[in-house]
DOTOR-271139 format. One record per residue: residue in one letter; x negated, y negated, z of N, C-alpha, C in turn; residue number from 1. Coordinates in nm, 2 decimals. Layout:
REM residues N
[a, [X, Y, Z], [X, Y, Z], [X, Y, Z], NUM] ...
This chain:
REM residues 143
[v, [-0.85, -3.13, -4.42], [-0.70, -3.07, -4.42], [-0.63, -3.17, -4.51], 1] [r, [-0.54, -3.12, -4.60], [-0.47, -3.20, -4.69], [-0.32, -3.13, -4.69], 2] [l, [-0.21, -3.19, -4.65], [-0.10, -3.16, -4.67], [-0.04, -3.22, -4.78], 3] [r, [0.06, -3.12, -4.83], [0.14, -3.15, -4.97], [0.27, -3.22, -4.92], 4] [p, [0.32, -3.33, -5.02], [0.44, -3.37, -4.97], [0.58, -3.28, -4.95], 5] [d, [0.57, -3.15, -5.01], [0.66, -3.07, -4.99], [0.64, -2.99, -4.87], 6] [d, [0.53, -3.01, -4.78], [0.51, -2.95, -4.66], [0.58, -3.05, -4.55], 7] [m, [0.63, -3.17, -4.59], [0.68, -3.25, -4.49], [0.82, -3.28, -4.51], 8] [r, [0.90, -3.30, -4.43], [1.05, -3.35, -4.44], [1.08, -3.44, -4.32], 9] [i, [1.18, -3.52, -4.34], [1.20, -3.62, -4.22], [1.35, -3.57, -4.17], 10] [r, [1.36, -3.59, -4.05], [1.48, -3.55, -3.98], [1.51, -3.69, -3.89], 11] [t, [1.64, -3.74, -3.92], [1.67, -3.87, -3.87], [1.77, -3.87, -3.75], 12] [g, [1.81, -3.97, -3.70], [1.92, -3.99, -3.60], [1.89, -3.90, -3.47], 13] [i, [1.76, -3.90, -3.43], [1.74, -3.82, -3.30], [1.73, -3.93, -3.20], 14] [s, [1.79, -3.87, -3.08], [1.77, -3.94, -2.95], [1.69, -3.86, -2.85], 15] [y, [1.62, -3.94, -2.77], [1.52, -3.87, -2.69], [1.57, -3.93, -2.54], 16] [v, [1.59, -3.85, -2.44], [1.63, -3.87, -2.29], [1.53, -3.80, -2.21], 17] [n, [1.46, -3.87, -2.12], [1.39, -3.83, -2.02], [1.43, -3.86, -1.88], 18] [f, [1.44, -3.73, -1.79], [1.49, -3.73, -1.66], [1.39, -3.68, -1.57], 19] [t, [1.40, -3.73, -1.43], [1.32, -3.70, -1.33], [1.39, -3.55, -1.32], 20] [k, [1.30, -3.43, -1.29], [1.36, -3.30, -1.27], [1.43, -3.29, -1.13], 21] [e, [1.58, -3.26, -1.15], [1.65, -3.24, -1.03], [1.72, -3.09, -1.03], 22] [p, [1.75, -3.05, -0.92], [1.79, -2.91, -0.90], [1.91, -2.87, -1.01], 23] [w, [2.02, -2.97, -1.01], [2.13, -2.92, -1.09], [2.13, -2.98, -1.24], 24] [l, [2.01, -3.04, -1.28], [2.00, -3.08, -1.41], [1.99, -2.97, -1.52], 25] [t, [1.90, -2.87, -1.49], [1.87, -2.78, -1.58], [2.01, -2.69, -1.60], 26] [p, [2.07, -2.66, -1.51], [2.20, -2.57, -1.53], [2.29, -2.66, -1.60], 27] [a, [2.31, -2.78, -1.60], [2.39, -2.85, -1.68], [2.34, -2.86, -1.80], 28] [l, [2.23, -2.90, -1.85], [2.19, -2.88, -1.99], [2.20, -2.74, -2.04], 29] [n, [2.16, -2.66, -1.96], [2.19, -2.50, -2.02], [2.34, -2.49, -2.06], 30] [d, [2.41, -2.53, -1.99], [2.55, -2.53, -2.03], [2.58, -2.58, -2.16], 31] [i, [2.54, -2.71, -2.18], [2.58, -2.77, -2.32], [2.51, -2.70, -2.43], 32] [s, [2.39, -2.63, -2.43], [2.33, -2.54, -2.53], [2.41, -2.41, -2.55], 33] [t, [2.49, -2.37, -2.44], [2.55, -2.24, -2.47], [2.71, -2.26, -2.52], 34] [k, [2.77, -2.39, -2.49], [2.88, -2.42, -2.53], [2.90, -2.48, -2.66], 35] [l, [2.83, -2.58, -2.70], [2.82, -2.63, -2.83], [2.73, -2.56, -2.93], 36] [v, [2.77, -2.51, -3.04], [2.69, -2.45, -3.13], [2.71, -2.52, -3.26], 37] [a, [2.61, -2.54, -3.34], [2.64, -2.62, -3.47], [2.67, -2.49, -3.57], 38] [t, [2.78, -2.53, -3.64], [2.82, -2.45, -3.74], [2.79, -2.50, -3.87], 39] [e, [2.83, -2.40, -3.99], [2.80, -2.44, -4.13], [2.86, -2.59, -4.15], 40] [s, [2.99, -2.61, -4.10], [3.07, -2.75, -4.12], [2.98, -2.85, -4.06], 41] [t, [2.92, -2.84, -3.93], [2.86, -2.94, -3.87], [2.69, -2.96, -3.91], 42] [g, [2.65, -2.87, -3.99], [2.52, -2.87, -4.05], [2.42, -2.84, -3.95], 43] [s, [2.28, -2.87, -3.99], [2.17, -2.83, -3.89], [2.18, -2.94, -3.79], 44] [q, [2.15, -2.89, -3.67], [2.14, -2.99, -3.56], [2.04, -2.95, -3.46], 45] [l, [2.00, -3.04, -3.38], [1.88, -3.04, -3.28], [1.93, -3.05, -3.14], 46] [f, [1.89, -2.96, -3.06], [1.91, -2.96, -2.91], [1.80, -2.90, -2.85], 47] [s, [1.69, -2.97, -2.79], [1.59, -2.90, -2.76], [1.56, -2.96, -2.62], 48] [q, [1.55, -2.89, -2.52], [1.54, -2.90, -2.37], [1.39, -2.87, -2.35], 49] [l, [1.29, -2.97, -2.30], [1.17, -2.94, -2.26], [1.15, -2.97, -2.11], 50] [e, [1.10, -2.87, -2.05], [1.09, -2.88, -1.91], [0.94, -2.88, -1.85], 51] [g, [0.90, -3.00, -1.77], [0.77, -2.99, -1.72], [0.78, -2.96, -1.58], 52] [s, [0.68, -2.98, -1.50], [0.70, -2.97, -1.35], [0.75, -3.08, -1.27], 53] [r, [0.77, -3.18, -1.34], [0.82, -3.32, -1.27], [0.95, -3.38, -1.33], 54] [e, [0.95, -3.34, -1.48], [1.06, -3.40, -1.56], [1.11, -3.31, -1.67], 55] [v, [1.22, -3.36, -1.72], [1.28, -3.27, -1.85], [1.31, -3.38, -1.94], 56] [t, [1.29, -3.35, -2.07], [1.31, -3.42, -2.18], [1.41, -3.36, -2.27], 57] [v, [1.51, -3.44, -2.32], [1.60, -3.36, -2.40], [1.61, -3.44, -2.54], 58] [l, [1.56, -3.36, -2.66], [1.58, -3.42, -2.80], [1.73, -3.39, -2.87], 59] [f, [1.80, -3.45, -2.92], [1.92, -3.43, -2.97], [1.96, -3.50, -3.09], 60] [t, [2.06, -3.45, -3.18], [2.11, -3.53, -3.30], [2.26, -3.56, -3.24], 61] [p, [2.32, -3.66, -3.33], [2.44, -3.70, -3.28], [2.55, -3.58, -3.24], 62] [f, [2.55, -3.50, -3.31], [2.66, -3.37, -3.26], [2.65, -3.36, -3.10], 63] [y, [2.56, -3.38, -3.04], [2.56, -3.37, -2.89], [2.57, -3.50, -2.83], 64] [a, [2.59, -3.61, -2.86], [2.60, -3.72, -2.81], [2.68, -3.75, -2.70], 65] [d, [2.80, -3.71, -2.72], [2.92, -3.71, -2.61], [2.90, -3.65, -2.49], 66] [v, [2.85, -3.51, -2.52], [2.80, -3.44, -2.41], [2.68, -3.49, -2.33], 67] [m, [2.59, -3.53, -2.41], [2.48, -3.60, -2.34], [2.49, -3.72, -2.27], 68] [a, [2.60, -3.80, -2.30], [2.64, -3.92, -2.24], [2.70, -3.89, -2.12], 69] [e, [2.80, -3.79, -2.10], [2.83, -3.73, -1.97], [2.71, -3.70, -1.87], 70] [i, [2.62, -3.62, -1.93], [2.51, -3.59, -1.84], [2.43, -3.71, -1.80], 71] [c, [2.42, -3.80, -1.89], [2.34, -3.94, -1.84], [2.41, -4.03, -1.74], 72] [e, [2.55, -3.98, -1.72], [2.63, -4.06, -1.61], [2.62, -3.96, -1.49], 73] [q, [2.58, -3.84, -1.48], [2.56, -3.76, -1.36], [2.41, -3.76, -1.31], 74] [f, [2.31, -3.79, -1.41], [2.18, -3.79, -1.38], [2.12, -3.89, -1.45], 75] [s, [2.07, -4.01, -1.39], [2.01, -4.13, -1.43], [1.87, -4.10, -1.52], 76] [p, [1.88, -4.13, -1.65], [1.77, -4.11, -1.74], [1.64, -4.20, -1.70], 77] [k, [1.52, -4.17, -1.72], [1.42, -4.25, -1.68], [1.40, -4.34, -1.81], 78] [i, [1.39, -4.27, -1.92], [1.39, -4.33, -2.06], [1.50, -4.27, -2.16], 79] [m, [1.55, -4.37, -2.23], [1.66, -4.32, -2.33], [1.61, -4.39, -2.46], 80] [k, [1.60, -4.32, -2.59], [1.56, -4.40, -2.69], [1.65, -4.32, -2.79], 81] [q, [1.70, -4.41, -2.89], [1.80, -4.36, -2.98], [1.76, -4.39, -3.14], 82] [d, [1.81, -4.32, -3.21], [1.79, -4.35, -3.37], [1.64, -4.32, -3.40], 83] [l, [1.57, -4.22, -3.35], [1.41, -4.19, -3.38], [1.42, -4.09, -3.50], 84] [v, [1.31, -4.08, -3.55], [1.28, -3.99, -3.66], [1.17, -3.89, -3.63], 85] [s, [1.21, -3.77, -3.69], [1.10, -3.66, -3.66], [1.04, -3.62, -3.82], 86] [l, [0.91, -3.63, -3.81], [0.84, -3.60, -3.93], [0.82, -3.44, -3.89], 87] [v, [0.86, -3.35, -3.98], [0.85, -3.22, -3.97], [0.77, -3.16, -4.06], 88] [i, [0.65, -3.12, -4.01], [0.54, -3.07, -4.10], [0.53, -2.92, -4.08], 89] [h, [0.55, -2.86, -4.22], [0.56, -2.71, -4.22], [0.38, -2.69, -4.25], 90] [i, [0.36, -2.61, -4.15], [0.22, -2.58, -4.15], [0.18, -2.46, -4.26], 91] [p, [0.12, -2.51, -4.36], [0.07, -2.40, -4.47], [-0.01, -2.29, -4.40], 92] [a, [0.02, -2.16, -4.47], [-0.02, -2.03, -4.42], [-0.19, -2.06, -4.41], 93] [e, [-0.26, -2.10, -4.49], [-0.40, -2.17, -4.47], [-0.45, -2.20, -4.34], 94] [y, [-0.35, -2.27, -4.28], [-0.40, -2.36, -4.17], [-0.34, -2.30, -4.03], 95] [l, [-0.27, -2.20, -4.05], [-0.20, -2.15, -3.93], [-0.30, -2.11, -3.83], 96] [e, [-0.40, -2.04, -3.87], [-0.53, -1.99, -3.77], [-0.65, -2.11, -3.75], 97] [e, [-0.61, -2.21, -3.85], [-0.74, -2.33, -3.84], [-0.74, -2.40, -3.71], 98] [k, [-0.86, -2.39, -3.65], [-0.88, -2.47, -3.53], [-0.87, -2.63, -3.55], 99] [g, [-0.82, -2.71, -3.47], [-0.80, -2.85, -3.49], [-0.71, -2.89, -3.58], 100] [f, [-0.61, -2.80, -3.62], [-0.51, -2.88, -3.71], [-0.42, -2.97, -3.61], 101] [l, [-0.37, -2.93, -3.52], [-0.29, -3.03, -3.42], [-0.36, -3.15, -3.40], 102] [y, [-0.52, -3.13, -3.35], [-0.58, -3.25, -3.34], [-0.61, -3.32, -3.45], 103] [y, [-0.62, -3.28, -3.58], [-0.62, -3.36, -3.69], [-0.50, -3.45, -3.71], 104] [v, [-0.38, -3.40, -3.71], [-0.26, -3.47, -3.72], [-0.24, -3.57, -3.63], 105] [v, [-0.27, -3.54, -3.51], [-0.25, -3.66, -3.40], [-0.36, -3.76, -3.43], 106] [k, [-0.47, -3.72, -3.45], [-0.59, -3.82, -3.46], [-0.56, -3.91, -3.60], 107] [q, [-0.52, -3.87, -3.70], [-0.48, -3.94, -3.81], [-0.36, -4.04, -3.78], 108] [l, [-0.27, -3.99, -3.71], [-0.15, -4.09, -3.69], [-0.19, -4.18, -3.58], 109] [n, [-0.26, -4.14, -3.50], [-0.34, -4.25, -3.38], [-0.42, -4.36, -3.43], 110] [y, [-0.51, -4.31, -3.53], [-0.60, -4.39, -3.58], [-0.53, -4.51, -3.67], 111] [f, [-0.42, -4.49, -3.72], [-0.34, -4.58, -3.81], [-0.23, -4.64, -3.72], 112] [w, [-0.24, -4.62, -3.58], [-0.15, -4.69, -3.50], [0.00, -4.65, -3.49], 113] [v, [0.02, -4.52, -3.54], [0.15, -4.45, -3.54], [0.18, -4.41, -3.40], 114] [n, [0.28, -4.47, -3.34], [0.30, -4.44, -3.19], [0.38, -4.29, -3.20], 115] [i, [0.32, -4.19, -3.14], [0.40, -4.07, -3.12], [0.46, -4.05, -2.98], 116] [i, [0.59, -4.04, -3.01], [0.67, -4.04, -2.89], [0.69, -3.91, -2.83], 117] [e, [0.69, -3.80, -2.91], [0.70, -3.65, -2.87], [0.66, -3.55, -2.98], 118] [l, [0.59, -3.44, -2.93], [0.54, -3.35, -3.03], [0.62, -3.22, -2.99], 119] [y, [0.68, -3.15, -3.07], [0.74, -3.02, -3.06], [0.72, -2.93, -3.16], 120] [t, [0.69, -2.80, -3.14], [0.63, -2.71, -3.24], [0.71, -2.58, -3.24], 121] [t, [0.71, -2.51, -3.34], [0.73, -2.36, -3.37], [0.59, -2.31, -3.40], 122] [q, [0.60, -2.18, -3.45], [0.48, -2.12, -3.50], [0.44, -2.18, -3.63], 123] [t, [0.55, -2.22, -3.72], [0.49, -2.27, -3.85], [0.54, -2.42, -3.87], 124] [e, [0.59, -2.47, -3.77], [0.63, -2.61, -3.80], [0.57, -2.71, -3.67], 125] [l, [0.53, -2.82, -3.71], [0.49, -2.92, -3.62], [0.59, -3.05, -3.63], 126] [s, [0.66, -3.07, -3.55], [0.77, -3.20, -3.55], [0.68, -3.31, -3.48], 127] [v, [0.69, -3.42, -3.53], [0.62, -3.56, -3.47], [0.73, -3.65, -3.46], 128] [l, [0.78, -3.68, -3.33], [0.90, -3.78, -3.31], [0.81, -3.91, -3.30], 129] [i, [0.88, -4.00, -3.40], [0.81, -4.14, -3.41], [0.94, -4.22, -3.42], 130] [s, [0.91, -4.36, -3.42], [1.01, -4.47, -3.46], [1.04, -4.48, -3.60], 131] [k, [1.16, -4.52, -3.65], [1.18, -4.54, -3.79], [1.08, -4.63, -3.86], 132] [e, [1.04, -4.72, -3.79], [0.93, -4.82, -3.86], [0.80, -4.75, -3.88], 133] [d, [0.77, -4.65, -3.83], [0.64, -4.59, -3.86], [0.64, -4.45, -3.96], 134] [i, [0.77, -4.43, -4.00], [0.77, -4.31, -4.09], [0.70, -4.32, -4.22], 135] [t, [0.72, -4.44, -4.28], [0.65, -4.45, -4.41], [0.50, -4.43, -4.40], 136] [a, [0.44, -4.51, -4.30], [0.30, -4.51, -4.27], [0.25, -4.35, -4.24], 137] [a, [0.33, -4.29, -4.15], [0.32, -4.15, -4.12], [0.30, -4.07, -4.24], 138] [m, [0.40, -4.08, -4.31], [0.39, -4.00, -4.46], [0.27, -4.02, -4.54], 139] [n, [0.23, -4.15, -4.55], [0.13, -4.19, -4.64], [0.01, -4.14, -4.58], 140] [i, [-0.02, -4.14, -4.47], [-0.14, -4.10, -4.38], [-0.17, -3.95, -4.41], 141] [l, [-0.05, -3.88, -4.40], [-0.08, -3.73, -4.39], [-0.06, -3.67, -4.53], 142] [a, [-0.01, -3.72, -4.65], [0.02, -3.67, -4.75], [-0.09, -3.70, -4.85], 143] 
């Protein structure tokens, strides 16, 4: 597997908050995503809510910082990290059906001690949330 530099881009300023799953947390988070919508003037924004059976993780850009601060006052976070970086990998068409592509990326980053905080995907993109200190190594490893 070989990725080209134009298959990757960097998204900065991401915050990561992890909560223990509580009954009123999900409706409060859903309220945020329906009320605050990025526009052309605010640019591309990120608000991603990932729910497991025991916890909820939210990834967001500064556009959502004020409302997330209110949520954190109501529901105590287990973990909160700010100013993280996402390495967004566009998965080339030839790798969309390739078995082991995700494993390859994670293995390469792990082998060179890049700490993966979170992974999130779409059909054609893999986003790897890491600290700013690891971004240069991650780009060099995968390119």
